Backbone as CSV, one residue per row, in Angstrom:
resi,resn,N_x,N_y,N_z,CA_x,CA_y,CA_z,C_x,C_y,C_z
1,MET,50.417,33.177,6.249,51.817,33.563,5.955,52.270,32.726,4.766
2,LEU,52.528,33.321,3.574,52.913,32.636,2.456,54.436,32.745,2.161
3,ALA,55.017,31.670,1.638,56.448,31.704,1.347,56.645,32.618,0.122
4,PRO,57.428,33.705,0.302,57.558,34.662,-0.763,58.718,34.429,-1.670
5,SER,58.762,35.065,-2.811,59.960,35.196,-3.603,60.559,36.563,-3.281
6,LEU,61.841,36.611,-3.006,62.489,37.878,-2.624,62.372,38.937,-3.647
7,ASP,62.116,38.540,-4.916,62.102,39.492,-5.992,60.803,40.242,-6.173
8,ASP,59.740,39.717,-5.587,58.435,40.259,-6.018,57.603,40.841,-4.854
9,ILE,58.040,40.719,-3.587,57.226,41.351,-2.525,58.038,42.069,-1.546
10,GLY,57.463,43.041,-0.890,58.132,43.794,0.186,58.790,45.030,-0.265
11,ASP,58.994,45.240,-1.607,59.697,46.442,-2.020,58.841,47.695,-1.959
12,ASP,57.542,47.545,-1.794,56.692,48.737,-1.670,56.481,49.182,-0.250
13,LEU,57.021,48.507,0.741,56.788,48.870,2.099,57.570,50.136,2.473
14,ILE,57.043,50.854,3.420,57.651,52.105,3.844,58.522,51.835,5.103
15,TRP,59.774,52.280,5.069,60.679,52.207,6.203,60.728,53.601,6.831
16,ARG,60.189,53.759,7.994,60.112,55.087,8.640,60.957,55.099,9.858
17,PRO,62.057,55.850,9.936,62.850,55.945,11.149,62.060,56.749,12.215
18,LEU,62.285,56.399,13.471,61.476,56.952,14.549,62.428,57.555,15.601
19,ALA,62.057,58.739,16.127,62.670,59.271,17.296,62.197,58.505,18.534
20,ARG,62.844,58.736,19.650,62.555,57.846,20.797,61.091,57.913,21.236
21,ASP,60.524,59.051,21.403,59.154,59.139,21.921,58.184,58.379,20.970
22,ALA,58.351,58.520,19.682,57.525,57.827,18.721,57.742,56.333,18.785
23,TRP,59.007,55.948,18.902,59.358,54.494,19.047,58.629,53.887,20.225
24,GLU,58.738,54.602,21.366,58.156,54.022,22.546,56.657,53.885,22.457
25,ASP,56.028,54.818,21.738,54.540,54.759,21.563,54.165,53.526,20.778
26,VAL,54.866,53.271,19.687,54.559,52.136,18.830,55.006,50.805,19.545
27,PHE,56.126,50.894,20.272,56.635,49.721,21.036,55.551,49.252,22.012
28,ARG,54.906,50.152,22.684,53.852,49.746,23.636,52.671,49.058,22.957
29,GLN,52.382,49.447,21.693,51.305,48.846,20.964,51.551,47.381,20.569
30,THR,52.844,46.976,20.620,53.130,45.579,20.223,52.783,44.578,21.306
31,GLY,52.462,45.070,22.539,52.030,44.145,23.622,53.168,43.338,24.177
32,ARG,53.196,42.082,23.839,54.225,41.146,24.367,55.524,41.417,23.601
33,SER,56.247,42.418,24.056,57.468,42.899,23.356,58.677,42.165,23.943
34,SER,59.674,42.053,23.067,60.980,41.458,23.566,61.885,42.615,24.095
35,LEU,62.612,42.287,25.135,63.571,43.227,25.692,64.603,43.618,24.668
36,GLU,65.044,42.678,23.812,66.101,42.961,22.814,65.763,43.992,21.808
37,GLN,64.434,44.257,21.622,64.009,45.264,20.675,63.689,46.600,21.361
38,SER,63.917,46.722,22.669,63.647,47.936,23.375,64.702,48.997,23.054
39,TRP,64.347,50.237,23.134,65.316,51.358,22.880,66.482,51.272,23.829
40,ALA,66.130,51.039,25.152,67.210,51.032,26.156,68.210,49.895,25.895
41,TYR,67.762,48.713,25.487,68.633,47.612,25.198,69.528,47.960,24.075
42,GLY,68.977,48.587,23.013,69.827,49.035,21.919,70.898,50.037,22.334
43,GLU,70.542,50.935,23.204,71.532,51.919,23.721,72.610,51.199,24.512
44,ALA,72.252,50.176,25.239,73.245,49.399,26.003,74.206,48.641,25.070
45,VAL,73.649,48.099,23.967,74.476,47.397,22.985,75.455,48.339,22.342
46,THR,75.012,49.584,22.061,75.881,50.611,21.488,76.979,50.947,22.497
47,ALA,76.577,51.176,23.757,77.594,51.625,24.775,78.595,50.539,25.047
48,ARG,78.182,49.256,25.119,79.049,48.232,25.538,79.751,47.487,24.392
49,HIS,79.142,47.478,23.208,79.687,46.653,22.164,79.948,47.414,20.834
50,GLY,79.579,48.757,20.818,79.967,49.556,19.674,79.175,49.431,18.436
51,TYR,78.028,48.745,18.539,77.148,48.684,17.350,76.382,50.033,17.139
52,ALA,76.060,50.328,15.891,75.174,51.411,15.581,73.778,50.833,15.474
53,MET,72.793,51.667,15.872,71.357,51.193,15.874,70.628,51.785,14.681
54,GLU,69.825,50.966,14.049,68.812,51.412,13.088,67.443,50.981,13.647
55,ARG,66.544,51.969,13.766,65.230,51.659,14.274,64.209,52.242,13.265
56,HIS,63.340,51.345,12.880,62.285,51.709,11.898,60.954,51.035,12.236
57,VAL,59.879,51.779,11.889,58.573,51.117,11.744,58.401,50.797,10.291
58,ILE,57.952,49.574,9.983,57.705,49.110,8.660,56.230,49.177,8.383
59,ALA,55.846,49.925,7.331,54.416,50.216,7.144,54.023,49.825,5.698
60,ALA,52.771,49.469,5.528,52.195,49.233,4.224,51.639,50.567,3.693
61,PRO,51.943,50.900,2.457,51.397,52.184,1.934,49.873,52.088,1.872
62,GLY,49.232,53.288,2.145,47.850,53.405,2.005,47.398,53.543,0.557
63,ALA,46.139,53.580,0.319,45.639,53.620,-1.086,46.192,54.858,-1.842
64,HIS,46.330,55.990,-1.111,46.825,57.228,-1.820,48.146,57.696,-1.262
65,ALA,48.864,56.846,-0.527,50.082,57.260,0.159,51.293,57.102,-0.818
66,GLU,52.152,58.095,-0.795,53.417,57.982,-1.488,54.360,57.127,-0.614
67,ARG,55.278,56.453,-1.248,56.206,55.557,-0.517,57.007,56.293,0.564
68,ASP,57.344,57.511,0.274,58.229,58.303,1.221,57.426,59.329,2.008
69,ALA,56.152,59.191,2.055,55.336,60.238,2.680,55.214,60.119,4.178
70,GLY,55.795,59.058,4.740,55.768,58.863,6.221,54.339,58.512,6.652
71,SER,53.538,57.898,5.760,52.234,57.494,6.143,52.126,55.964,5.970
72,GLY,50.874,55.436,5.907,50.729,54.062,5.731,50.285,53.395,6.987
73,THR,50.035,52.047,6.886,49.631,51.232,8.026,50.794,50.546,8.672
74,PRO,51.116,50.832,9.940,52.286,50.145,10.560,52.026,48.636,10.707
75,LEU,53.006,47.879,10.282,52.973,46.433,10.319,53.890,45.842,11.348
76,ALA,55.052,46.437,11.571,56.050,45.879,12.432,57.069,46.978,12.821
77,LEU,57.824,46.667,13.871,58.848,47.523,14.400,60.122,46.729,14.453
78,VAL,61.248,47.270,13.967,62.467,46.560,13.981,63.675,47.406,14.395
79,GLN,64.478,46.879,15.318,65.718,47.483,15.747,66.828,46.564,15.293
80,ALA,67.756,47.089,14.497,68.879,46.307,13.955,70.188,46.893,14.455
81,TYR,71.090,45.968,14.858,72.389,46.337,15.377,73.380,46.192,14.198
82,ARG,74.119,47.262,13.881,74.961,47.267,12.676,76.410,47.647,13.003
83,LYS,77.361,46.961,12.305,78.727,47.222,12.461,79.483,46.859,11.153
84,THR,80.536,47.545,10.804,81.255,47.253,9.534,82.641,46.784,9.929
85,TYR,83.012,45.603,9.287,84.364,45.041,9.477,85.003,44.938,8.073
86,TRP,86.071,45.764,7.811,86.818,45.710,6.592,85.905,45.688,5.340
87,GLY,84.895,46.585,5.407,84.013,46.739,4.283,82.822,45.760,4.259
88,ILE,82.760,44.882,5.194,81.668,43.920,5.281,80.654,44.415,6.274
89,GLY,79.420,44.636,5.856,78.364,45.129,6.774,77.708,43.969,7.523
90,VAL,77.838,43.997,8.828,77.295,42.970,9.678,76.087,43.537,10.466
91,THR,74.934,42.917,10.307,73.744,43.276,11.004,73.189,42.146,11.833
92,ARG,72.775,42.459,13.062,72.157,41.517,13.961,70.766,42.010,14.308
93,ILE,69.782,41.150,14.205,68.416,41.423,14.666,68.027,40.351,15.676
94,LEU,67.793,40.739,16.940,67.415,39.832,17.954,65.994,39.981,18.352
95,ARG,65.237,38.936,18.202,63.816,38.873,18.562,63.034,40.007,17.933
96,GLY,63.224,40.208,16.684,62.530,41.196,15.943,62.269,40.729,14.485
97,PRO,61.383,41.364,13.759,60.588,42.530,14.160,59.527,42.216,15.239
98,LEU,59.068,43.229,15.891,57.872,43.085,16.777,56.655,43.412,15.914
99,TRP,55.654,42.647,16.086,54.537,42.687,15.139,53.345,43.484,15.643
100,LEU,52.789,44.245,14.722,51.495,44.888,14.923,50.380,44.155,14.213
101,ILE,50.749,43.037,13.564,49.793,42.122,12.903,50.135,40.760,13.374
102,ASP,49.234,39.787,13.083,49.495,38.393,13.406,50.454,37.823,12.376
103,PRO,51.688,37.457,12.746,52.681,37.069,11.720,52.354,35.759,11.008
104,LEU,51.482,34.909,11.604,51.162,33.683,10.958,49.870,33.819,10.124
105,ALA,48.930,34.639,10.577,47.637,34.780,9.915,47.579,35.831,8.842
106,ASP,48.484,36.824,8.939,48.465,37.955,7.969,49.538,37.774,6.902
107,PRO,49.162,37.680,5.681,50.164,37.395,4.600,51.181,38.543,4.433
108,ARG,50.872,39.728,5.018,51.795,40.858,4.852,53.082,40.628,5.661
109,SER,53.054,39.688,6.622,54.219,39.431,7.440,55.322,38.854,6.503
110,ALA,54.978,38.069,5.476,55.972,37.570,4.604,56.676,38.703,3.866
111,ALA,55.896,39.726,3.505,56.475,40.877,2.806,57.414,41.638,3.722
112,VAL,57.085,41.694,5.061,57.956,42.370,5.998,59.322,41.636,6.079
113,CYS,59.204,40.287,6.146,60.424,39.467,6.218,61.301,39.626,4.974
114,ALA,60.620,39.714,3.787,61.361,39.906,2.548,62.048,41.285,2.527
115,ALA,61.312,42.305,3.062,61.898,43.655,3.114,63.076,43.714,4.018
116,VAL,63.027,43.036,5.163,64.168,42.979,6.074,65.385,42.323,5.384
117,ALA,65.125,41.201,4.733,66.178,40.494,4.052,66.827,41.362,2.935
118,ARG,65.955,42.066,2.175,66.488,42.938,1.097,67.332,44.068,1.682
119,ARG,66.856,44.623,2.750,67.562,45.810,3.308,68.896,45.437,3.910
120,TYR,68.975,44.287,4.584,70.145,44.029,5.401,71.080,42.970,4.864
121,ARG,70.712,42.319,3.747,71.671,41.395,3.130,71.470,41.419,1.567
122,GLY,70.963,42.522,1.021,70.731,42.603,-0.373,71.971,42.803,-1.219
123,ARG,73.082,43.211,-0.619,74.288,43.443,-1.337,75.320,42.335,-1.044
124,ARG,76.317,42.170,-1.871,77.185,41.043,-1.823,77.935,40.977,-0.503
125,LEU,78.301,42.052,0.053,79.112,42.079,1.309,78.277,42.398,2.528
126,ASP,76.965,42.182,2.454,76.105,42.347,3.605,75.869,40.990,4.273
127,PHE,75.908,40.973,5.602,75.777,39.746,6.360,74.729,39.964,7.438
128,LEU,73.652,39.143,7.524,72.605,39.298,8.513,72.490,38.067,9.378
129,SER,72.647,38.229,10.717,72.378,37.184,11.721,71.032,37.567,12.309
130,TRP,70.028,36.657,12.244,68.617,37.041,12.530,67.994,35.922,13.418
131,LEU,67.545,36.411,14.572,66.639,35.600,15.435,65.247,36.304,15.337
132,PRO,64.415,35.871,14.415,63.181,36.587,14.226,62.113,36.244,15.312
133,GLU,61.278,37.190,15.626,60.173,36.974,16.605,59.073,36.303,15.852
134,LEU,59.303,35.063,15.451,58.366,34.252,14.743,58.247,32.905,15.451
135,PRO,57.048,32.321,15.603,56.942,31.092,16.290,57.551,29.912,15.545
136,ASP,57.921,28.882,16.321,58.507,27.654,15.722,57.424,26.901,15.027
137,ASP,57.214,27.265,13.807,56.080,26.751,12.999,56.591,26.523,11.567
138,PRO,56.118,25.486,10.901,56.555,25.225,9.533,56.351,26.434,8.586
139,ARG,55.332,27.205,8.864,55.087,28.413,8.007,56.203,29.403,8.153
140,SER,56.683,29.599,9.375,57.814,30.532,9.597,59.058,30.030,8.859
141,GLN,59.336,28.744,9.017,60.509,28.196,8.353,60.439,28.312,6.870
142,ALA,59.244,28.089,6.290,59.052,28.145,4.898,59.371,29.508,4.306
143,VAL,58.909,30.512,4.969,59.175,31.903,4.549,60.667,32.182,4.568
144,LEU,61.367,31.870,5.673,62.770,32.177,5.809,63.598,31.359,4.860
145,ASN,63.244,30.069,4.630,63.978,29.263,3.669,63.780,29.798,2.263
146,ALA,62.575,30.273,1.911,62.347,30.814,0.589,63.139,32.074,0.341
147,LEU,63.444,32.783,1.475,64.317,34.012,1.294,65.813,33.666,1.319
148,GLY,66.159,32.386,1.368,67.571,32.010,1.283,68.283,31.911,2.627
149,PHE,67.536,31.968,3.736,68.144,31.790,5.047,68.232,30.305,5.406
150,ARG,69.216,29.981,6.229,69.331,28.641,6.779,69.369,28.748,8.335
151,ARG,68.711,27.824,8.976,68.703,27.836,10.445,70.025,27.260,10.979
152,VAL,70.627,27.975,11.880,71.886,27.560,12.492,71.766,27.245,13.953
153,VAL,70.748,27.698,14.608,70.477,27.421,16.019,68.960,27.157,16.159
154,THR,68.584,26.077,16.863,67.228,25.761,17.020,66.479,26.769,17.883
155,GLY,65.189,26.679,18.013,64.392,27.753,18.563,64.650,28.106,19.994
156,TYR,64.678,29.422,20.285,64.781,29.936,21.655,63.410,29.740,22.364
157,ALA,63.444,29.269,23.568,62.198,29.013,24.287,62.174,29.832,25.569
158,SER,60.960,30.305,25.908,60.723,31.043,27.133,59.228,30.794,27.473
159,ALA,58.730,31.683,28.365,57.337,31.609,28.732,56.848,32.981,29.087
160,TRP,55.585,33.263,28.699,54.917,34.534,29.054,53.958,34.293,30.230
161,LEU,54.082,35.166,31.251,53.113,35.128,32.344,52.175,36.321,32.162
162,ASP,50.855,36.068,32.132,49.882,37.118,31.884,49.586,37.825,33.184
163,LEU,50.105,39.064,33.309,49.921,39.825,34.527,48.623,40.621,34.537
164,ARG,47.804,40.479,33.498,46.510,41.098,33.495,45.538,40.302,34.389
165,GLN,45.948,39.129,34.846,45.130,38.373,35.761,45.145,38.976,37.159
166,SER,44.140,38.647,37.952,44.104,39.065,39.309,45.197,38.365,40.138
167,PRO,45.610,38.898,41.234,46.632,38.199,42.118,46.066,36.809,42.527
168,GLN,44.774,36.680,42.746,44.201,35.418,43.133,44.310,34.370,42.007
169,ALA,44.076,34.822,40.777,44.179,33.910,39.608,45.663,33.537,39.383
170,LEU,46.574,34.464,39.554,47.977,34.117,39.438,48.410,33.119,40.457
171,LEU,47.946,33.295,41.676,48.280,32.397,42.802,47.750,31.022,42.491
172,ALA,46.531,30.955,42.018,45.907,29.686,41.723,46.644,28.990,40.529
173,GLY,47.226,29.741,39.665,47.902,29.181,38.525,49.304,28.630,38.832
174,LEU,49.862,28.932,40.011,51.172,28.404,40.411,51.104,26.919,40.543
175,HIS,52.195,26.245,40.153,52.304,24.834,40.441,52.371,24.595,41.919
176,GLY,51.878,23.439,42.368,51.759,23.204,43.800,53.079,23.375,44.593
177,LYS,54.181,22.859,44.103,55.448,22.956,44.784,55.915,24.421,44.883
178,TRP,55.637,25.144,43.804,56.028,26.571,43.792,55.221,27.331,44.836
179,ARG,53.943,27.078,44.876,53.077,27.789,45.848,53.462,27.436,47.270
180,ALA,53.799,26.129,47.515,54.255,25.698,48.846,55.560,26.424,49.254
181,ALA,56.514,26.538,48.293,57.722,27.225,48.610,57.495,28.699,48.917
182,LEU,56.534,29.318,48.192,56.201,30.729,48.502,55.650,30.861,49.884
183,ARG,54.791,29.956,50.275,54.241,29.987,51.662,55.308,29.786,52.673
184,LYS,56.238,28.902,52.423,57.345,28.681,53.359,58.200,29.985,53.465
185,ALA,58.481,30.634,52.303,59.262,31.849,52.370,58.610,32.938,53.172
186,GLU,57.285,32.987,53.060,56.520,34.024,53.825,56.594,33.738,55.335
187,ARG,56.816,32.542,55.746,56.945,32.225,57.167,58.355,32.373,57.683
188,GLU,59.322,32.586,56.804,60.758,32.652,57.176,61.142,34.028,57.772
189,GLY,60.241,35.007,57.710,60.567,36.329,58.213,61.541,37.104,57.350
190,LEU,61.516,36.833,56.041,62.380,37.534,55.146,61.842,38.975,54.938
191,ASP,62.762,39.913,54.858,62.459,41.334,54.561,62.784,41.591,53.118
192,ILE,61.731,41.830,52.308,61.929,42.150,50.894,61.840,43.622,50.680
193,SER,62.847,44.135,49.946,62.901,45.585,49.700,63.207,45.859,48.269
194,LEU,62.766,47.041,47.742,63.113,47.513,46.434,64.406,48.272,46.467
195,ASP,65.275,48.018,45.535,66.526,48.721,45.429,66.351,49.887,44.509
196,ASP,65.858,51.009,45.041,65.542,52.121,44.161,66.631,53.236,44.201
197,LYS,67.621,53.100,45.084,68.699,54.106,45.095,69.875,53.519,44.268
198,ALA,70.697,54.449,43.671,71.770,54.075,42.813,72.742,53.132,43.498
199,ARG,73.109,53.385,44.772,74.052,52.506,45.406,73.468,51.161,45.707
200,GLN,72.179,51.095,45.926,71.511,49.782,46.112,71.524,48.958,44.839
201,LYS,71.250,49.636,43.741,71.336,48.929,42.424,72.747,48.427,42.122
202,GLN,73.750,49.268,42.439,75.124,48.855,42.195,75.464,47.656,43.036
203,ALA,75.097,47.659,44.270,75.335,46.542,45.186,74.683,45.265,44.658
204,ALA,73.442,45.407,44.167,72.706,44.243,43.722,73.395,43.641,42.455
205,LEU,73.854,44.487,41.576,74.532,43.996,40.325,75.881,43.389,40.675
206,LEU,76.572,43.959,41.682,77.831,43.378,42.117,77.646,41.986,42.734
207,LEU,76.595,41.839,43.544,76.309,40.534,44.142,75.949,39.530,43.034
208,TYR,75.169,39.951,42.097,74.793,39.079,41.000,76.001,38.637,40.195
209,ASP,76.907,39.622,39.849,78.067,39.303,39.106,79.024,38.333,39.831
210,THR,79.156,38.472,41.157,79.923,37.587,41.972,79.342,36.188,41.947
211,PHE,78.032,36.077,42.049,77.313,34.804,42.022,77.507,34.171,40.658
212,ARG,77.351,34.959,39.565,77.479,34.450,38.182,78.886,33.844,37.918
213,ARG,79.855,34.567,38.401,81.224,34.050,38.193,81.498,32.795,39.012
214,LYS,80.988,32.794,40.232,81.214,31.630,41.119,80.556,30.399,40.564
215,LYS,79.318,30.514,40.058,78.599,29.376,39.542,78.877,29.095,38.057
216,ARG,79.622,29.990,37.424,80.089,29.800,36.038,78.968,29.538,35.081
217,PHE,77.925,30.337,35.236,76.797,30.196,34.261,76.783,31.401,33.312
218,VAL,76.249,31.180,32.128,76.207,32.222,31.119,75.020,33.113,31.447
219,GLY,75.308,34.408,31.537,74.257,35.407,31.782,74.793,36.762,31.447
220,PRO,73.900,37.756,31.334,74.375,39.099,30.992,75.176,39.679,32.127
221,PRO,76.304,40.279,31.846,77.154,40.892,32.974,76.459,42.092,33.584
222,GLY,76.780,42.350,34.798,76.149,43.433,35.502,76.321,44.775,34.829
223,ASN,77.485,44.995,34.193,77.689,46.359,33.588,76.775,46.528,32.323
224,PHE,76.330,45.420,31.714,75.381,45.541,30.603,74.005,45.906,31.146
225,ILE,73.587,45.262,32.231,72.332,45.606,32.882,72.380,47.062,33.347
226,ALA,73.480,47.502,33.911,73.623,48.869,34.331,73.526,49.840,33.136
227,ALA,74.009,49.438,32.010,73.884,50.282,30.793,72.426,50.448,30.349
228,ILE,71.645,49.396,30.546,70.224,49.507,30.247,69.550,50.444,31.213
229,ASP,69.918,50.340,32.473,69.402,51.250,33.500,69.747,52.703,33.200
230,ALA,70.995,52.932,32.712,71.433,54.258,32.388,70.667,54.829,31.213
231,ALA,70.200,53.944,30.293,69.438,54.423,29.112,67.973,54.644,29.419
232,ASP,67.479,53.954,30.466,66.066,54.126,30.846,65.988,53.932,32.365
233,GLY,65.894,55.012,33.102,65.866,54.949,34.549,64.636,54.266,35.136
234,LYS,63.633,54.014,34.291,62.472,53.323,34.770,62.453,51.857,34.465
235,ALA,63.487,51.380,33.810,63.491,49.984,33.324,63.801,49.024,34.453
236,LEU,64.789,49.242,35.289,65.278,48.314,36.225,64.441,48.210,37.480
237,LEU,64.030,46.948,37.788,63.364,46.651,39.035,64.167,45.634,39.758
238,SER,64.849,46.060,40.806,65.711,45.168,41.622,65.093,45.004,43.011
239,LEU,65.033,43.759,43.415,64.491,43.441,44.790,65.531,42.614,45.527
240,SER,65.693,42.870,46.825,66.625,42.144,47.605,65.919,41.543,48.850
241,ALA,66.407,40.409,49.302,65.855,39.761,50.489,66.919,39.770,51.586
242,ARG,66.479,40.141,52.785,67.353,40.130,53.954,66.818,39.202,55.004
243,GLN,67.680,38.620,55.774,67.247,37.750,56.905,68.168,38.142,58.062
244,GLY,67.573,38.627,59.135,68.382,39.127,60.293,69.293,40.256,59.888
245,GLY,68.778,41.071,58.911,69.595,42.227,58.476,70.671,41.913,57.454
246,LYS,70.811,40.653,57.026,71.833,40.231,56.121,71.248,39.975,54.749
247,LEU,71.838,40.486,53.707,71.390,40.167,52.355,71.591,38.684,52.047
248,VAL,70.511,38.034,51.580,70.582,36.603,51.277,70.235,36.248,49.831
249,ALA,69.544,37.112,49.091,69.157,36.809,47.687,68.687,38.073,47.026
250,GLY,68.635,38.040,45.688,68.151,39.200,44.906,67.627,38.766,43.555
251,VAL,66.697,39.552,43.013,66.119,39.317,41.707,66.114,40.622,40.922
252,ILE,66.452,40.580,39.651,66.423,41.753,38.779,65.461,41.517,37.593
253,LEU,64.536,42.435,37.447,63.609,42.435,36.370,63.804,43.728,35.545
254,LEU,63.432,43.637,34.248,63.603,44.845,33.378,62.253,45.133,32.699
255,ARG,61.769,46.333,32.832,60.513,46.751,32.189,60.846,47.252,30.783
256,HIS,59.973,46.943,29.807,60.075,47.447,28.444,58.657,47.489,27.840
257,GLY,58.138,48.665,27.570,56.808,48.832,27.075,55.804,48.359,28.080
258,THR,54.891,47.527,27.642,53.865,46.981,28.589,54.310,45.610,29.078
259,SER,55.538,45.253,28.839,56.099,43.923,29.253,57.297,44.133,30.149
260,ALA,57.722,43.050,30.730,58.994,43.028,31.525,59.629,41.684,31.326
261,THR,60.940,41.604,31.635,61.694,40.362,31.522,62.412,40.022,32.824
262,TYR,62.325,38.760,33.245,63.131,38.272,34.357,64.561,38.156,33.900
263,MET,65.401,39.052,34.359,66.729,39.187,33.773,67.817,38.433,34.507
264,ALA,67.837,38.534,35.829,68.957,37.986,36.608,68.579,37.723,38.054
265,SER,69.395,36.928,38.716,69.136,36.661,40.142,70.423,36.102,40.787
266,TRP,70.447,36.174,42.066,71.533,35.544,42.796,70.947,35.092,44.190
267,THR,71.687,34.172,44.849,71.229,33.687,46.122,72.386,33.262,46.977
268,SER,72.147,32.904,48.214,73.093,32.364,49.120,72.541,31.096,49.736
269,ASP,73.284,30.401,50.509,72.784,29.187,51.144,71.551,29.476,51.964
270,ALA,71.641,30.637,52.699,70.401,30.983,53.506,69.227,31.334,52.653
271,GLY,69.471,32.045,51.584,68.411,32.372,50.696,67.757,31.169,50.035
272,ARG,68.627,30.209,49.663,68.122,28.994,49.006,67.282,28.201,50.052
273,ALA,67.752,28.095,51.263,67.034,27.315,52.280,65.743,27.935,52.639
274,GLY,65.671,29.281,52.556,64.426,29.988,52.931,63.495,30.228,51.765
275,GLN,63.834,29.649,50.583,63.023,29.850,49.352,62.774,31.333,48.989
276,ALA,63.888,32.064,49.183,63.813,33.517,49.026,63.415,33.902,47.591
277,HIS,63.857,33.169,46.598,63.562,33.532,45.164,62.057,33.516,44.948
278,ASN,61.378,32.564,45.508,59.913,32.510,45.283,59.239,33.811,45.763
279,LEU,59.591,34.226,46.981,58.969,35.434,47.533,59.453,36.655,46.766
280,LEU,60.772,36.758,46.395,61.283,37.869,45.655,60.527,38.009,44.347
281,LEU,60.352,36.955,43.615,59.727,37.045,42.294,58.259,37.360,42.435
282,TRP,57.592,36.812,43.476,56.158,37.173,43.709,56.009,38.604,44.058
283,ARG,56.869,39.148,44.860,56.812,40.618,45.151,57.092,41.402,43.896
284,GLY,58.012,40.977,43.093,58.304,41.615,41.854,57.074,41.652,40.895
285,ILE,56.328,40.549,40.868,55.152,40.465,40.025,54.115,41.437,40.553
286,GLU,53.965,41.493,41.860,52.980,42.433,42.399,53.378,43.913,42.074
287,THR,54.675,44.228,42.084,55.133,45.559,41.783,54.871,45.856,40.301
288,LEU,55.179,44.903,39.421,54.921,45.100,37.999,53.437,45.327,37.713
289,GLN,52.599,44.619,38.396,51.141,44.782,38.187,50.712,46.229,38.646
290,ARG,51.271,46.694,39.717,50.941,48.070,40.179,51.452,49.089,39.150
291,ASP,52.566,48.780,38.429,53.116,49.664,37.447,52.385,49.644,36.151
292,GLY,51.436,48.709,36.002,50.668,48.607,34.726,51.289,47.712,33.746
293,ILE,52.266,46.898,34.110,52.914,45.934,33.203,51.945,44.779,33.031
294,GLN,51.789,44.343,31.775,50.786,43.328,31.479,51.324,41.940,31.254
295,TRP,52.630,41.868,30.908,53.230,40.607,30.530,54.620,40.409,31.121
296,LEU,54.949,39.273,31.621,56.290,38.984,32.075,56.900,37.836,31.314
297,ASP,58.002,38.163,30.584,58.795,37.145,29.915,59.773,36.570,30.920
298,LEU,59.700,35.243,31.093,60.518,34.630,32.148,61.967,34.444,31.795
299,GLY,62.398,35.039,30.662,63.809,35.181,30.423,64.531,33.919,29.893
300,GLY,63.818,33.042,29.263,64.459,31.899,28.623,64.320,30.630,29.479
301,LEU,64.185,29.536,28.783,64.085,28.211,29.428,65.167,27.280,28.852
302,ASN,66.172,27.022,29.646,67.254,26.153,29.227,67.153,24.840,30.067
303,THR,66.554,23.833,29.438,66.297,22.575,30.173,67.476,21.621,30.116
304,GLU,68.591,22.039,29.470,69.772,21.235,29.406,70.787,21.594,30.460
305,SER,71.299,22.878,30.394,72.369,23.290,31.324,71.833,23.940,32.602
306,GLN,70.546,24.357,32.564,69.967,25.079,33.770,68.590,24.492,34.037
307,ARG,68.562,23.168,34.302,67.294,22.487,34.497,66.564,23.007,35.740
308,GLY,67.316,23.210,36.837,66.665,23.716,38.044,65.998,25.043,37.895
309,LEU,66.675,25.965,37.220,66.104,27.276,36.995,64.918,27.198,36.036
310,ALA,64.981,26.339,35.058,63.865,26.187,34.102,62.642,25.619,34.844
311,ARG,62.845,24.667,35.785,61.702,24.160,36.571,61.088,25.243,37.418
312,PHE,62.001,26.080,37.998,61.507,27.168,38.846,60.635,28.132,38.040
313,LYS,61.093,28.494,36.849,60.297,29.405,36.029,58.980,28.721,35.544
314,LEU,59.058,27.470,35.177,57.834,26.829,34.741,56.802,26.717,35.812
315,GLY,57.299,26.694,37.106,56.374,26.643,38.221,55.466,27.774,38.389
316,LEU,55.745,28.882,37.689,54.822,30.080,37.687,53.580,29.875,36.853
317,GLY,53.592,28.805,36.013,52.379,28.530,35.220,52.194,29.386,34.007
318,GLY,53.274,29.933,33.422,53.156,30.755,32.233,52.896,29.961,30.952
319,GLU,52.690,30.690,29.903,52.503,30.121,28.544,53.806,29.972,27.848
320,VAL,54.265,28.704,27.679,55.558,28.397,27.040,55.464,28.697,25.556
321,PHE,56.540,29.332,25.006,56.636,29.562,23.591,58.037,29.229,23.112
322,THR,58.095,28.870,21.855,59.383,28.595,21.213,59.415,29.346,19.882
323,LEU,60.551,30.074,19.673,60.701,30.832,18.396,61.328,29.919,17.393
324,THR,61.283,30.372,16.100,61.693,29.520,15.025,63.265,29.248,14.947
325,GLY,64.086,30.015,15.685,65.454,29.816,15.708,66.280,30.942,15.130
326,SER,67.613,30.784,15.075,68.499,31.793,14.544,68.911,31.388,13.125
327,TYR,68.944,32.381,12.242,69.180,32.136,10.853,70.322,33.012,10.295
328,LEU,71.001,32.470,9.325,72.022,33.223,8.552,71.664,33.239,7.093
């Protein structure tokens, strides 16, 4: 990945808008995809926040391809959220583009970044807020700095859990305390169920919202998660735990392409005492594997304000990653 000059690369790339079916096909090819670049997430942002969506595959022209011929080699997929305020065009890109090439090893990734910058802040009144799906690496920073961006927030961190492993391998990869808590939860007589009916999903989101407000932590509101579910009825995976017939905890996961994200959870004193979250998430992982999901994004690691939750997620033994940060 070479640091580019904005003036000399990326202007020959093809920007091809995609209808939903075509978008979903390419989205699945990206493998470890971010929720924020999924079609359903974009529809939720439109419904709840009024942004317009732009969705394109960015391709390199072939040897004999015309720039507008709709051909070429796909390099990346990008979903941009756009809104205009008093003539100022504001664009947000969260965890994109998604790559069909290795962004560090393939020099064409620098051209993609230059093309994104040119398209969304090439005019005087264009403003781009960008959290690129690029690793926290000096090469990523060099490209973005060369394009005139400055980092305003340090790198977002999370972890990927490889669900292509066998259940036995996943179990062996759990940290010892996490595995012990899972075994304890299995002895507690908890009843774990999938919330597949509309009223069950609504109840789960209401309980989560109540818990979120009570604990005063930052998290997506239930109505935003419901908007994602409305845009893709196969996205939401909600699991609830009962003890003695009473709801004690819940976990919400969201599927996108061949990946899923740990989105939200809630618990009670009884759920916490019975280690319900460990069993809920383990059952969720089993369900995702049956659905053919290959990767689970653990939904962010905040070791400052949510240390306990970060330790819980790290106990699954996933591969920690940090992105290069947010840029203006």
